[in-house]
C-alpha positions in Angstrom: -53.5 -251.1 14.8 -53.7 -248.9 17.9 -50.4 -250.4 19.1 -48.7 -249.3 15.9 -49.9 -245.8 16.2 -48.7 -245.5 19.8 -45.3 -246.8 18.8 -45.1 -244.3 16.0 -45.9 -241.4 18.3 -43.3 -242.5 20.8 -40.6 -242.8 18.1 -41.3 -239.3 16.8 -41.2 -237.8 20.3 -37.9 -239.5 21.0 -36.5 -238.1 17.7 -37.6 -234.6 18.6 -36.0 -234.7 22.0 -32.7 -236.1 20.6 -32.6 -233.4 17.9 -33.1 -230.6 20.5 -30.4 -232.0 22.7 -28.0 -232.2 19.7 -28.7 -228.6 18.7 -28.2 -227.4 22.3 -24.8 -229.2 22.5 -23.8 -227.8 19.2 -24.8 -224.2 20.2 -22.8 -224.5 23.5 -19.7 -225.6 21.6 -20.0 -222.7 19.2 -20.4 -220.2 22.1 -17.4 -221.7 23.8 -15.4 -221.4 20.6 -16.3 -217.7 20.1 -15.4 -216.9 23.7 -12.1 -218.6 23.3 -11.3 -216.7 20.2 -12.4 -213.2 21.6 -9.4 -211.1 22.8 -9.1 -210.3 26.5 -9.7 -206.7 27.6 -6.4 -204.7 27.9 -5.6 -202.9 31.1 -3.5 -199.7 31.2 -0.8 -199.5 33.9 -0.5 -196.0 35.4 2.8 -194.8 36.8 3.0 -192.6 40.0 3.6 -189.5 37.8 0.3 -190.2 35.9 -2.1 -189.7 38.7 -2.7 -187.3 41.5 -5.3 -186.6 44.2 -7.5 -183.5 44.4 -6.7 -181.6 47.5 -7.7 -178.4 49.2 -4.9 -175.9 49.1 -4.4 -172.2 49.7 -4.3 -170.6 46.3 -3.9 -167.0 45.3 -6.5 -165.4 43.1 -4.6 -163.4 40.4 -5.4 -161.1 37.6 -3.3 -160.8 34.4 -1.9 -157.3 33.8 0.2 -155.8 31.1 1.2 -152.4 29.9 4.1 -150.0 29.4 6.6 -148.7 31.9 6.5 -145.0 32.7 8.7 -142.7 34.7 6.8 -141.3 37.7 8.4 -138.0 37.2 8.8 -136.6 33.7 8.5 -133.2 32.1 8.3 -131.7 28.6 10.2 -128.4 28.7 8.5 -125.8 26.5 9.4 -122.3 25.4 7.6 -119.6 27.5 8.4 -116.8 25.0 8.8 -116.7 21.3 12.2 -116.1 19.7 15.3 -117.6 18.2 16.6 -120.6 20.1 20.3 -120.5 21.2 22.6 -122.5 23.4 20.7 -125.8 23.4 23.6 -128.2 24.0 22.0 -131.2 25.8 21.1 -134.3 23.8 19.2 -137.6 24.3 20.8 -139.5 27.2 22.4 -136.5 28.9 21.9 -136.1 32.6 20.5 -132.8 33.8 19.8 -131.4 37.3 16.8 -129.4 38.4 17.4 -125.7 37.7 20.3 -126.5 35.2 20.5 -124.1 32.3 19.4 -125.9 29.1 19.0 -123.2 26.5 18.5 -119.5 25.8 16.1 -117.6 23.6 17.4 -114.4 22.0 16.8 -111.8 24.7 17.6 -108.4 23.0 14.0 -107.6 22.2 12.8 -108.5 25.7 15.6 -106.4 27.3 14.4 -103.4 25.3 10.8 -104.1 26.4 11.9 -103.9 30.0 13.7 -100.6 29.3 10.6 -99.2 27.6 8.3 -100.3 30.5 10.7 -98.8 33.0 10.7 -95.4 31.2 6.9 -95.4 31.1 6.9 -96.1 34.8 9.3 -93.2 35.5 7.1 -90.9 33.5 4.1 -92.0 35.4 5.9 -91.5 38.7 6.8 -87.9 37.6 3.2 -87.1 36.7 2.0 -88.5 40.0 4.5 -86.3 41.8 3.2 -83.2 40.0 -0.4 -84.2 40.9 0.7 -84.6 44.6 2.2 -81.1 44.7 -0.9 -79.7 43.1 -3.1 -81.4 45.6 -1.0 -80.1 48.5 -1.2 -76.5 47.3 -4.9 -76.7 46.7 -5.5 -78.2 50.2 -3.6 -75.2 51.8 -5.6 -72.8 49.7 -8.9 -74.4 50.7 -7.9 -74.2 54.4 -7.3 -70.5 53.9 -10.5 -70.1 52.1 -9.0 -68.9 48.8 -10.5 -71.7 46.6 -13.6 -73.8 46.7 -13.8 -77.4 48.0 -14.6 -78.6 44.4 -11.2 -77.6 43.2 -9.6 -79.7 45.9 -11.7 -82.7 45.0 -10.5 -82.3 41.4 -6.9 -82.2 42.5 -7.5 -85.4 44.6 -8.9 -87.2 41.6 -5.9 -86.2 39.5 -3.6 -87.4 42.2 -5.4 -90.8 42.4 -5.3 -91.2 38.7 -1.6 -90.4 38.6 -0.8 -93.0 41.3 -2.9 -95.7 39.5 -1.0 -94.9 36.2 2.3 -95.3 38.1 1.3 -98.6 39.6 0.1 -99.9 36.2 3.4 -98.9 34.7 5.3 -100.7 37.5 3.2 -103.9 36.8 4.2 -103.5 33.1 7.8 -103.5 34.2 7.4 -106.7 36.1 5.7 -108.4 33.1 8.5 -107.3 30.8 11.1 -108.4 33.3 9.5 -111.9 33.6 9.5 -112.3 29.8 13.2 -111.4 29.9 13.8 -114.1 32.6 11.8 -116.6 30.6 14.4 -116.4 27.8 16.5 -118.6 30.0 15.3 -122.2 29.8 16.1 -124.5 32.8 15.3 -128.1 33.6 12.4 -128.4 36.1 13.5 -131.8 37.5 16.5 -134.1 37.8 16.7 -136.7 35.2 17.9 -137.7 31.7 17.0 -136.1 28.4 14.6 -138.5 26.6 14.0 -136.4 23.5 15.4 -133.3 21.9 12.5 -131.6 20.0 14.2 -128.5 18.7 17.5 -127.4 17.3 19.6 -124.3 17.9 18.9 -121.5 15.5 15.2 -122.3 15.1 12.6 -119.7 15.8 10.2 -121.2 18.3 6.8 -120.1 19.3 5.3 -119.9 22.7 4.7 -123.4 24.2 6.9 -125.0 21.6 8.4 -128.2 22.9 12.2 -128.1 23.4 13.2 -131.3 25.3 11.7 -134.1 27.4 13.3 -135.0 30.7 12.5 -138.3 32.6 13.6 -139.4 36.0 14.2 -143.1 35.9 14.8 -143.4 39.7 11.1 -144.2 40.1 9.3 -146.3 37.4 5.7 -147.6 37.4 3.7 -149.8 35.1 0.6 -148.3 33.5 -1.7 -151.3 33.1 -5.1 -151.4 31.5 -7.7 -153.7 33.0 -11.4 -154.2 32.4 -14.0 -152.4 34.4 -15.3 -155.7 35.9 -11.8 -156.7 37.1 -11.0 -153.3 38.5 -13.6 -153.7 41.3 -11.3 -156.2 43.0 -8.2 -154.1 42.7 -7.0 -152.2 45.7 -4.0 -149.9 46.5 -1.2 -151.9 48.1 -1.9 -155.2 46.3 1.2 -157.0 45.1 2.1 -158.2 41.6 4.9 -160.2 39.9 6.0 -158.8 36.6 8.2 -159.8 33.7 9.8 -156.9 31.9 11.0 -157.3 28.3 14.7 -157.0 27.5 16.9 -157.9 24.5 15.2 -160.9 22.8 11.7 -160.2 24.1 9.6 -162.5 26.2 9.9 -165.7 24.1 10.7 -168.9 26.0 11.7 -167.1 29.1 14.7 -165.4 27.3 15.5 -161.7 27.6 13.2 -161.1 30.5 13.6 -159.7 33.9 11.4 -160.3 36.9 10.4 -157.6 39.3 7.8 -157.2 42.0 5.4 -154.2 42.1 2.7 -152.6 44.2 -0.5 -151.0 43.2 0.2 -147.3 43.8 -2.8 -145.6 42.2 -6.1 -146.5 40.4 -7.6 -144.1 37.9 -11.1 -143.1 39.1 -12.4 -142.7 35.6 -12.8 -145.3 32.9 -11.4 -144.6 29.4 -13.8 -143.5 26.8 -14.6 -146.1 24.2 -12.9 -149.2 25.7 -14.4 -148.5 29.2 -11.2 -149.9 30.7 -9.5 -148.6 33.8 -5.8 -147.6 34.2 -4.0 -149.0 37.2 -0.5 -147.8 38.1 1.9 -150.3 39.8 5.1 -149.0 41.3 8.2 -151.2 40.7 10.2 -152.3 43.7 13.4 -151.5 41.9 14.1 -149.4 38.8 17.8 -150.3 38.0 18.2 -151.2 34.3 14.7 -150.4 33.3 13.7 -147.9 30.7 10.6 -145.9 30.0 8.5 -147.5 27.2 9.4 -151.1 27.9 6.6 -153.7 27.8 5.8 -155.6 31.0 3.3 -158.3 31.8 2.5 -160.4 34.9 -0.1 -161.3 37.5 -1.7 -159.2 40.2 -2.7 -161.0 43.4 -6.1 -159.8 44.4 -6.9 -162.4 47.1 -6.2 -165.7 48.7 -8.6 -168.6 49.7 -8.5 -172.3 50.5 -10.2 -174.2 47.7 -10.2 -177.6 46.0 -7.7 -177.1 43.2 -6.0 -179.1 40.5 -3.1 -178.3 38.1 -4.6 -176.5 35.1 -3.3 -179.2 32.7 -5.4 -181.9 34.5 -8.6 -180.2 33.4 -9.6 -181.3 29.9 -11.3 -178.8 27.5 -11.8 -181.0 24.4 -15.5 -181.2 25.1 -18.1 -178.5 25.3 -17.7 -178.4 29.1 -14.5 -178.8 31.1 -14.0 -182.2 32.7 -11.4 -184.3 34.5 -10.5 -188.0 34.1 -11.1 -189.8 37.4 -10.0 -193.3 38.3 -13.0 -195.1 39.8 -13.0 -198.8 40.6 -10.2 -199.5 38.3 -11.7 -197.6 35.3 -11.4 -194.2 33.8 -14.5 -192.0 34.3 -15.0 -188.6 32.7 -16.5 -186.2 35.2 -17.6 -182.6 34.4 -16.3 -179.8 36.7 -16.8 -176.1 37.2 -13.6 -174.1 37.2 -12.9 -171.0 39.2 -9.9 -168.6 39.4 -6.4 -169.5 38.6 -3.3 -169.0 40.7 0.4 -169.8 40.9 1.6 -172.4 43.4 5.4 -173.1 43.4 5.6 -171.9 39.8 2.8 -174.1 38.6 -0.6 -172.8 37.5 -3.6 -174.2 39.5 -7.3 -173.7 39.0 -10.0 -174.1 41.5 -12.6 -176.8 40.7 -16.0 -178.0 42.0 -18.0 -181.1 41.1 -15.6 -183.7 42.5 -14.8 -184.8 46.0 -11.6 -184.1 47.9 -9.2 -187.0 47.5 -10.5 -188.1 44.1 -7.9 -189.8 42.0 -7.4 -187.7 38.8 -5.2 -188.4 35.7 -2.5 -185.9 35.2 -2.4 -183.7 32.2 0.6 -185.5 30.8 -1.4 -188.7 30.3 -3.6 -187.4 27.5 -7.2 -188.2 26.8 -8.3 -191.8 27.6 -11.6 -193.3 26.6 -14.3 -193.3 29.2 -14.4 -196.8 30.8 -10.9 -197.8 30.1 -9.5 -200.3 32.6 -6.5 -199.0 34.4 -4.2 -200.4 37.1 -2.0 -198.4 39.5 1.6 -199.4 39.5 1.7 -199.2 43.3 -0.5 -198.4 46.2 1.0 -195.0 46.6 0.7 -194.1 43.0 -2.1 -191.6 43.6 -0.1 -188.8 45.0 -1.3 -185.3 46.1 -1.1 -182.6 43.5 2.3 -181.0 43.8 
């Protein structure tokens, strides 16, 4: 009986061991089948143009500027006296010289005023002469003791009053003569007529605008910058500008490039906007006109910094990042960006947060998933940034 129980236990144990072995073999076969059916991980091949190395380079720190072109010398000619305007023959676009006769204001009234003032001056001169003779006679009588000293003092007062009246009349003659001369309107500067603001035959008031003259031989850009940016701007700094022409600034058409220099900086900020006006003198003025729009970049400094092309810095996440190639895989790495500058016509931006020589995907590659396996087409594929 005991032998039968022992044999039963042994048979059950052998069955259990055999069942476990069969299950282990079956599980291994299933795992091998799944592994064989799973697709292999794909590897992206990168061309030489797809990658670059982060390098330290000298980059110019620039500030965007824009504004309107203005003539350095311009003048609005106004009427100095009131009257009927005559002889205004110049029109927009005409060239004028400094001192050139532009127009006349009817002068008959002012000529009569000069005559009136001159007559009053002659009358005052005659009265002063009478007072002088009276004083001379009284002085002789006082010396002889025939009249008192008080009478002589009275004669002297009358003489001084007569002389003062004569001088005042002469001053009135000069004022009237100046008004007569002001009826002739002349150009204060060389230049071209930009606007004709009155017509012959009109009766104009004092300080009425007649014409505007601009001298296009010297032109400057009047640019508006923020108060914070103005701290770094200095007289003598250089800028590269694009001035609009026919067709505007679209797609590089209808634009003309010109260099400029910071000539002046307004010491006061504008009310409301708190912006500061900066004036940049153009190196050349041929073909440019007052009122044209211009934009460009002002160089405010240079430094050697780790920099990448602006397109290589991705901004589709809350923080800017770059796509590095590390151990054959793409790794997204956050960076801090600094100033921007132009290098050989390409916009670069200074970055921190990566090491010099790091392999970075170019901006033309597009966004790749973090951890994607990549392979360089050649050992020299990772080129320095151009």
